[in-house]
N, C-alpha and C positions, 0 to 999 in steps of 0.2 A: 717558620719562625720558632723561637725557643720554646721548649716545653720542659718544665722543671719538675715533672712528676716522677722521673726516674731517680733511682737511688744513687746511681754512679756519676751524676753530674757534679761539677765543682760546687763547693760552698764558698761564698764571697764574704769577706770582712772589710770594713773600712775603719781606719784609725786616723785620728787627726792630731797632729803635733803643732803647737803654736804657743806664742806668748800672747795671751788674750788681753793684757793690760796696755792701755793707751794713756798718754799724758793729756792734760787739758788741751782741747783743740785738736787732738789727734784724730786722723780719719782713715789711715791706711792699716788694714789688717792682713797679715800674711800667715799662711798655714801650709804645712806639708801634709798631704793626704796619702796614706799608704793603703793600697788596695791589694788584697791577698786572695788568691783562688787556690783551694786545696780540695783533694778527695775526688778529682775527676780523672782526666787522662794524665800521661806523663809527657813532659816536654822533650825528653830524650837528650842524650849527650853524645858527642863524638866518641867513637871507639866502642860503643855498646852494640849489642846484636840488633838486627833489624826489628822494628816494632811491627809485628804482624799478628800478635796474639789477640788483639781486640777486633771489634767489628768496625770496618771503615765505611759502612753504608751511608753515613751522614756527612761524607766529605768528598770533594772533587778537587783535582789538582791538574793544572796545565803547565808543562815544562816548555819554555821558549828558548831555543838554542840558536845563537848567532851563527849563521852560515855564510856570512859575507866573505868577499875575497880575501880579506886580511887574515881570516882564520887559517889560511894555508901557510902563514909565515910566523914561526916555523911550521912544517907540516905536522909535527907532533901535537900542536895545539888542537887541531880538529879531532885527532885521535883521543886526546885527553877529554875533550868535551863529550864525545860519544861514550867513553868509559864512565864519566861522571854521571851522565844521564841514565845509563844502565844501572849504576849503583843506586841512584835515587829511585828508580822504578822498582828495584829489588827491595826497597825499604817500605814500599806501599803496603798498607794493611789490606787483607782480603776484603773485597766489597767496595773499596775506594774507586770512584770514577776518575779516569785519567786520560790524558792525551799528550802528544808531543807535537810541537810546532817548530818548523824550520824558519828562521827569520833572516830575510835579506832586505831588499827594497820593497819586497812583498812578503806576505806570510803564507806558508804552505803547511797543510796538515800532513804529518809524516805517519802518525798512527793515532787512532785506528782509521781515520779518514771518514769521508761522507758527512761531515758536520756533526759528528756525534762523539761520545766519550765511551771508552772501554771500561769494563768492570774488572778490577784487579783480582787475579787468581794466578796460579802457577802457569796456566796456559797463556794467558794474555800478557803476563810479564815476559815470557819467553818470546812471544810474537813481537812485542814491542822492541825487545833487544835486537832481534833479527832485523827489524825495520830500520834501526839506527844505522845499519851498515850503508844505507842509501844516503846518509848525510854527507854532503861534500861542499867545499867552499866555492863561492862565486856569486858576484853581485854586490849591491850596495847595502845600506843600513837605514831602515825606516822603522823605528821601534814602535811608533804608534799603531802601525798595521798589525804588529805581533800582538799587542795588547788588546786591540779590538777583536781580533780573531779569538784570543783567549776568553774574552768577555762573552762572545757569542757561544762558544763551546760550553763554558761554565754555566751559562744561563739555561742550558737544556737539562740540567740536573736539579731535581727537587731535593736539595741537601742544605744543611745549615752552614757548613764550612766550605767556602770557595777560595781557592788559593792558587797563586801563580809563582813560578820560579823563573827568573829571567837571567840569561847569561849573555854578556856582550864583550867584545874586545876592541871596539872602535867608537868613533863619534857618530852621532845621529845626523848624517850628512844628506840624506835623501828625503827629508821632510823638513818643514819649517818649525821653529820653536813654537809658533802659535798653534800648529797642527798637533804637536805633541802635548802642549798644555790643554788643548781642547779634549784630547783623548783621555788624559789623566782626570780631567774634571768629569767626563762622562763615565769613567770606570770607577771613580771614587765612591766607596760605600757599597760597591757591587762585588768586589773581591779584594783580598789582600795580596801583596806581592813582595817577595824578596828579590832583590837585584844584586848581581855580582858583576864586577869588572875583572876580566882576566888579562894579564900582561899589564902594559903601561901606556897603551895608545888610545885609551878611552878618556872621557871627560868626567871628572869626579862629580861636578855639580849636576850633570845630567842623570847619572846613576842614582845619586842620593836623592834627587828631586822625585824620581819615579818611586823609590821605596817610601819616601816621606808621604807623598800624595796617596799611596795605596796602603799606608800603615804597616809596612813591612820593614825588613832590615836591609842595610846596604853594607857591602864590604869589598875589599880588593883581594883577589887571588893572584898575587904577582907571579908565582910559579905555577904554570898549568898542571904540573904533576900533582899539585895539592887539590885539584878540583874535585876528585872523587870523594875525598874525606869531607870537604866542605859541603858538597851536594847531599851526602848521606846525612850529615848533621841537620841541614836545613829541612830535609824531608822528615827526619825523626821528630823535629820540633813541630812541623806542620801536622803530623799524624797525632800529636799530643793535644791539639786544640779541640775543645769540646763545646765552647759557647762562642757564637759570633755576634757581631753588631752590638757590643756592649758600649754603653755611653755613660759618661760622667754627667749627671744632671745637677746643675747649681740653681738653687732658688735663693733669691735675695729679697729682703723687705723693701718697703717703699723708700725711695730716695737713696738706696744703696745701688752700687754699680760694680760689676766684675771688671777689674783693670786688666788682668791677664790670667790665663791658665796654660800651664805647660807641663808636659811629662819631663821629669828630671832624672829618673832612673828606670831602666838600665841605661837609657840615653836621653839626651835633651831633644824634645820635639815640641815645637810651638803649636798650640791648639786654639789659641784665642780666636783667630779669624774663622775657625771651622764651626763656630757655634750655629746651631739651628734652634729656633724658638720652640719651646715645649710648654706653652701655657703662660698665663700671667706671671711676669717677673722670673721666669725659669728658662734655662737654655741647656741644650745637650751638646756635649763635646765627645766626638768619637774616639774610642780606644781600640777598636778592632776585635780580634779573636783572642780567646783565653784558653790556656790549659792550666796545669799546676804551676803557678808563678806569682811573683809579687812585683808591683811597680809603684813608683812614687810620683806624685803630682804636686806642683806648686800653684797655689790659688791665692790671688791677691784681690782683696775687696776694698772698695772705698765706701765708707759709711758716713752718715751725717754726724756732726759733732754733738756731744751730749755733756751734761754737767757731771762733775766728779761724783762717783758712787753709782752712776747709772750702768746697767748691764743690758746688753741686747744680743739677739741672734744675728750675726753678720751674714751667715749663709748656711743653708742646709745642703749637704752633699749627698746625693743618692747615686747608686749604681743601678742602671736600668737596662732591660732588653725589650725589644719590640715583640708584641704578640700578634697572632694572625688576625685578630679583630680590630687592629689599629691601636690598641692600648699599649701600655708599657708595664712590665712587671719589675718591681723594685727588689733587688737582690740584697742590698745592705744600705745603711745610712750612717752619716756622721754630722756633727755640728761644728760650726766655726763661730766662736763667741768674741764679743768685744766688751771690755770692762774699763771704764774711765777711772783713773786713780791719780792722787797727788803724790804717790810714793814714787820718787824718781828712780830708785833702784829697780822697782818692779817694771816700770814703763820703759826703761832703757835697756833692759836685759834682752839679749838676742837669743831666741830659741836655737838650740844647737842644730836641729834639722834644717831650719830655715837658713841659718848662716852657712851650713855646709853646701846646700844645693844652690844657694845664690852664687857661691864661689865656683861650683861646677859649671853652672850656666855661663858665668864669665869666662872660665877656662876655655870652653868650646868657642866662644865668641872671639877671644883674643888669638887663639890659634889660627882661626880663619883670617882675621885681620892681618896677622903677622905673615902668613903664607902669601896673601894677596899683595902685601907691601914688598915681599921678597921678589915675587914675579915681576912687579912693577919697577924694580931696581931701587926701591927706597930702603937702603941698608939701615939707616938709623931707625926708621919706623919699624922695620922688621925686627931689629934687635930689641927694641923696647917692648914690643907686643909679645914676642916669643920669650923674652926674659920674664915678663909678667906671667906667662903661661907656665914656665918652669917653676916659678914661685908658688903659684896656686896648686900645681900638681904635687909639689913637695909637701905643702902644708896640709893638703887633704888626704895624702896617702894614696894618690892615684898613680900607682907604680907603673902600670901598663902605659899610660900616656907619657909619664916621665921618661920611660925607655925610648918611646918613639920620638920625643922631643930631642933626646940626646943624640939621635942620628942626624939631626938637622942643625943643632947648635952645640958648641962646646960650653959646658956648664962650668962657670968659675965659682959662683956661690949661689946654690939653689935657694937658700932661705931669703937671700937678698934679691934674687932674680937677676943676677949678673951673668950675662952670657956673651959669647962671640959667635957670629954666624960662621958655619963651616964653609971653607972655600969650595969644596966639592961635596955635593949631595946627590945620591942616585935618585933617579925619577921614581923608582919604586918606593923608597923611603919617604919621599916628600908626599906622594899620593897616599900612602898608607896612613901617614899622620893626618892628612886632610880628611880622608874617608872616615877615620875612627875618632876624629876630634870630639864628636858628640857623646862618646861612650863615657859613662860616669861610674864612680864607685859609690856604694851606699854609705850613709853615715853610720858610724858605730854607735848603736843605741844602748 
């Protein structure tokens, strides 16, 4: 469990942005909660040198590599996967526990074997790289077996940070959806996991659901030649994590109720259904592991009505980590307020942060709806939804998403959301838009 007596751990801050004013009879309070962690590890960025200067003794990582038969088509795909895994291993800090798993319709330990984890140093990194030569393609795909083996291996380490990296190139055809969901439920909260789909023969919703359930990131690597750079960046980010099992704890007064909680930056992630009770009128929402970074959350609270001039605390927002004695340590706090007013200008004013992230959440939603309509042959529905997405991306300055949309539609008027569906769209472009649809841009404060 977390111990914050060391001087090099991150310091957390909580900032609340809202319009606290409600009209007579108003009950819904919206706030954007910005959580920032500074002064701990570094998250790492692509292109930097491997992060091996610090001590990795409080972290464990399992890399799961798809070795199903489809990884041989083309043969360079398997070679790229070996090279990427080697690059990720080379990025491990000394002292980090690690293992490599080959995934087919069963999961097999490639290194170090024996149901254990290796400790990263120059010798074990070299041994692991040599062991990767035995990776070959053949067999089916049952991702749940890979995750369960990773969980067993990670559970052998007495560390704070437990992380998985999963690479797949195909659909999860050799186990049921129910089995995979049961595995994700069992592994949730035990380790975080980044998931990557290589090529274009995998299922976006499968890969994103794995990352979502395990509080990691999901992305497409359409060109297998880009795997090494992507794996290196993922591992550098994992090596920058310092604090695990951080939760957003929301306390509300009597007769108040949390309507929803969602992460809105750097990506949209629904957290409402993940609440666990934390005492009277309090609930915890998991946020995973943290290094030096900042994230934004949208909190919506329904409060009882009150007379004009009344002020109340709508919610107390705390950032907490579990302790070994079963208690929780509070890292930082913020307050969400409600004030009833007859000043129409005050009560109808939209807070810029709330307005921005409401638009970003809608952007992610309409992209998904538009792509689903396109796949179903609903040309009019797809045009309308993707046109709205172009409009939202343009208005919010989300240039990355706007570029991805422009590969699927011809933009006639971005501000008005007028578009035409492209007659030909590559599978890679469509899958990239779907996979990255939840990525947001931060509001300019």
